[in-house]
C-alpha positions as CSV (number, residue, x, y, z in Angstrom):
1,M,-15.4,12.7,25.2
2,K,-18.9,13.6,26.3
3,A,-20.4,12.5,23.0
4,A,-18.4,9.2,23.2
5,E,-19.8,8.5,26.7
6,G,-23.2,8.8,25.0
7,Q,-22.2,6.0,22.6
8,H,-21.9,8.4,19.6
9,P,-19.9,6.2,17.2
10,M,-18.1,9.0,15.3
11,A,-17.1,10.6,18.6
12,Q,-15.8,7.3,19.9
13,S,-13.8,6.8,16.7
14,H,-12.3,10.3,17.0
15,L,-11.6,9.8,20.7
16,A,-9.9,6.4,20.0
17,Q,-7.7,8.2,17.5
18,C,-6.8,10.8,20.0
19,Y,-5.8,8.1,22.6
20,R,-3.9,6.1,19.9
21,N,-1.9,9.1,18.7
22,G,-1.6,11.1,22.0
23,T,-3.5,14.0,20.5
24,G,-4.8,16.3,23.3
25,V,-4.6,13.4,25.8
26,E,-1.8,11.2,27.1
27,Q,-1.2,8.4,24.6
28,D,-3.0,5.2,25.8
29,H,-3.3,2.3,23.5
30,T,-5.4,0.3,25.9
31,K,-8.1,3.0,26.0
32,A,-7.9,3.4,22.3
33,T,-8.3,-0.3,21.8
34,G,-11.3,-0.5,24.2
35,L,-13.1,2.2,22.1
36,Y,-12.3,0.4,18.9
37,R,-13.6,-2.9,20.4
38,N,-16.9,-1.2,21.3
39,L,-17.3,0.1,17.7
40,A,-16.2,-3.1,16.1
41,E,-18.7,-5.2,18.1
42,R,-21.4,-2.8,17.0
43,G,-20.5,-3.6,13.4
44,I,-18.7,-0.4,12.5
45,L,-16.7,-1.6,9.5
46,Q,-13.6,0.7,9.7
47,A,-13.3,0.0,13.5
48,Q,-13.2,-3.7,12.7
49,I,-10.3,-3.2,10.4
50,V,-8.4,-1.0,13.0
51,F,-9.2,-3.4,15.8
52,G,-7.9,-6.3,13.7
53,G,-4.8,-4.3,13.1
54,C,-4.3,-3.8,16.9
55,Y,-4.4,-7.6,17.3
56,E,-2.0,-8.1,14.4
57,V,0.7,-5.8,15.9
58,G,-0.1,-6.2,19.6
59,E,-1.2,-2.6,20.2
60,G,-3.2,-2.3,23.3
61,V,-3.9,-6.0,23.3
62,D,-1.8,-9.2,23.2
63,Q,-0.7,-10.0,19.7
64,D,-3.1,-12.5,18.3
65,Y,-3.1,-13.2,14.5
66,D,-6.2,-15.4,14.8
67,A,-8.2,-12.5,16.3
68,A,-6.8,-10.2,13.7
69,I,-8.0,-12.4,10.8
70,E,-11.4,-12.8,12.6
71,W,-12.0,-9.0,12.6
72,Y,-10.6,-8.5,9.0
73,S,-13.0,-11.2,7.9
74,K,-16.0,-9.5,9.6
75,A,-15.1,-6.3,7.7
76,A,-14.6,-8.3,4.4
77,D,-18.0,-9.9,4.9
78,Q,-19.5,-6.4,4.9
79,G,-17.9,-5.8,1.5
80,S,-14.8,-4.0,2.7
81,E,-11.9,-4.1,0.2
82,D,-9.5,-3.2,3.0
83,G,-10.7,-6.2,4.9
84,R,-10.2,-8.5,2.0
85,H,-6.8,-7.0,1.3
86,L,-5.6,-7.4,4.9
87,M,-6.8,-11.0,5.0
88,A,-4.7,-11.6,1.8
89,V,-1.7,-10.0,3.5
90,C,-2.1,-12.5,6.4
91,L,-2.4,-15.3,3.9
92,H,0.7,-14.1,2.0
93,Q,2.8,-13.8,5.2
94,G,1.3,-16.8,7.0
95,F,0.0,-14.7,9.9
96,G,-2.6,-16.7,11.8
97,T,-3.2,-19.0,8.9
98,T,-1.4,-21.4,6.5
99,E,0.8,-19.4,4.1
100,D,-0.6,-19.5,0.6
101,R,1.1,-16.8,-1.5
102,E,-0.6,-18.0,-4.7
103,K,-4.1,-17.5,-3.3
104,A,-3.0,-14.2,-1.8
105,A,-1.7,-13.0,-5.1
106,V,-5.0,-13.8,-6.8
107,I,-6.8,-11.6,-4.2
108,F,-4.3,-8.8,-4.5
109,E,-4.6,-8.7,-8.3
110,Q,-8.4,-8.8,-8.2
111,L,-8.4,-5.8,-5.8
112,A,-5.7,-4.1,-7.8
113,N,-7.8,-4.3,-10.9
114,D,-10.5,-2.5,-8.9
115,G,-8.1,0.3,-8.1
116,H,-7.2,-0.6,-4.5
117,S,-3.8,1.1,-4.1
118,D,-2.5,-1.1,-1.3
119,S,-3.2,-4.2,-3.3
120,Q,-1.6,-2.6,-6.4
121,Y,1.6,-2.2,-4.3
122,W,1.3,-5.7,-3.0
123,I,0.8,-7.4,-6.3
124,G,3.7,-5.3,-7.7
125,R,5.7,-6.6,-4.8
126,C,4.6,-10.2,-5.6
127,Y,5.8,-9.8,-9.2
128,S,9.1,-8.4,-8.0
129,Y,10.2,-11.5,-6.1
130,Y,10.8,-15.1,-7.0
131,N,8.5,-16.4,-4.3
132,G,5.7,-13.9,-4.4
133,G,3.0,-16.3,-5.5
134,V,3.2,-15.4,-9.2
135,S,5.9,-15.8,-11.8
136,R,8.5,-13.1,-11.5
137,N,7.8,-10.3,-14.0
138,L,9.5,-7.0,-13.5
139,K,7.5,-5.2,-16.1
140,M,4.3,-6.2,-14.3
141,A,5.9,-5.1,-11.0
142,F,6.7,-1.7,-12.5
143,K,3.2,-1.4,-13.9
144,W,1.4,-2.1,-10.6
145,C,3.8,-0.1,-8.4
146,G,3.3,2.8,-10.8
147,K,-0.5,2.6,-10.5
148,S,-0.2,2.5,-6.7
149,A,2.3,5.4,-6.7
150,S,0.1,7.5,-9.0
151,Q,-2.7,7.2,-6.4
152,G,-0.4,8.7,-3.7
153,N,0.3,5.4,-1.9
154,S,3.5,6.0,0.0
155,F,4.6,2.3,-0.2
156,G,3.8,2.2,-4.0
157,Q,5.9,5.4,-4.4
158,W,8.8,3.9,-2.4
159,M,8.8,0.7,-4.5
160,F,8.2,2.6,-7.8
161,G,11.3,4.6,-6.9
162,G,13.2,1.4,-6.4
163,C,12.2,0.2,-9.8
164,H,13.7,3.3,-11.3
165,L,16.9,3.0,-9.1
166,T,17.6,-0.6,-10.1
167,G,16.2,-0.5,-13.6
168,D,13.6,-3.2,-12.8
169,G,11.1,-3.2,-15.7
170,I,12.3,0.2,-16.9
171,T,15.5,2.0,-18.0
172,R,17.4,3.0,-14.9
173,D,16.7,6.6,-13.9
174,Y,18.2,8.0,-10.7
175,A,16.4,11.3,-11.0
176,K,13.0,9.5,-11.1
177,A,14.0,7.3,-8.2
178,I,14.8,10.4,-6.1
179,E,11.5,12.0,-7.2
180,W,9.4,9.0,-6.0
181,Y,11.5,8.4,-2.9
182,R,11.0,12.0,-1.9
183,K,7.2,11.8,-2.4
184,S,7.1,8.7,-0.2
185,S,9.4,10.3,2.4
186,E,7.4,13.4,2.6
187,Q,4.3,11.3,3.5
188,G,6.3,9.9,6.4
189,N,7.0,6.5,5.0
190,P,10.1,5.1,6.9
191,Y,11.2,2.9,3.9
192,G,11.0,5.8,1.5
193,Q,13.0,7.9,4.0
194,F,15.6,5.2,4.3
195,S,16.0,4.9,0.6
196,L,16.2,8.6,0.0
197,A,18.8,8.9,2.8
198,S,20.8,6.1,1.2
199,C,20.8,7.9,-2.1
200,Y,22.2,11.1,-0.4
201,E,24.8,9.0,1.4
202,A,26.0,7.3,-1.8
203,G,25.3,10.0,-4.3
204,F,22.7,8.2,-6.4
205,G,20.9,10.9,-8.4
206,V,22.0,13.6,-6.0
207,P,25.3,15.0,-4.8
208,V,26.6,13.3,-1.7
209,E,25.1,15.2,1.3
210,I,25.8,13.4,4.5
211,D,23.8,15.9,6.6
212,T,20.8,15.4,4.4
213,A,21.3,11.6,4.6
214,I,21.4,11.8,8.4
215,F,18.2,13.9,8.4
216,W,16.2,11.3,6.5
217,F,17.9,8.3,8.3
218,R,16.8,9.9,11.6
219,K,13.2,10.4,10.4
220,S,13.1,6.7,9.5
221,A,14.9,5.5,12.6
222,N,12.6,7.4,14.9
223,Q,9.8,5.2,13.5
224,G,11.9,2.1,14.4
225,L,13.3,1.0,11.1
226,G,16.4,-1.1,12.0
227,G,18.3,-0.4,8.7
228,S,18.2,3.4,9.4
229,I,19.3,2.9,13.0
230,D,22.3,0.8,11.8
231,C,23.2,3.4,9.2
232,L,23.2,6.1,11.9
233,K,25.3,4.0,14.2
234,N,27.8,3.6,11.4
235,L,27.9,7.3,10.9
236,G,28.3,7.8,14.7
237,K,24.9,9.6,14.9
238,W,22.8,7.2,17.0
239,P,21.4,7.6,19.5
């Protein structure tokens, strides 16, 4: 805190994280955002990305997609792959800009080819759906989700598990699905946790274990995932 008061950028960044997560101080998104704003305005690339994310979700500031894109763009202009990726996500979803999934998919694939794990997940997702901005191709979806998963990306692991569960682009393999769902879940991904819980509830690749299902549904629900909350309600375990 003393170093942050002296405008030391690394100290401000760490202090912002403390306020954001409530580590050692009372959680305060407004104070965190103020510190990120200071760093972003000084041209600190990673702070620009985080500050843009605050605007995207409305954390510590009023939600403003235009402002989110502005800060992602500033980071991208400094050569940030994360900045380019997040701008593509906004483009794909139509956040603060006209939706253009084809253009977004081109950016995702460019970054994916450069090894960007989030973009590998997203281009895999694009190939999985009929309206993803590219022609649906489950083998390509499997390829890219696998590359993302192999880099430890929790969303890539979750979706790669889904490919194995449904047999999209590969022979169905429940054991592999469980393996990748577990990897995703252990990293705290709420979607991985929901999918793993669902497997334990239904007995896909594992024996039916309702208590284990409840454990993972609750982990996910505590992060606000509606599907997990609904499942716990159906099991009489929420709140």
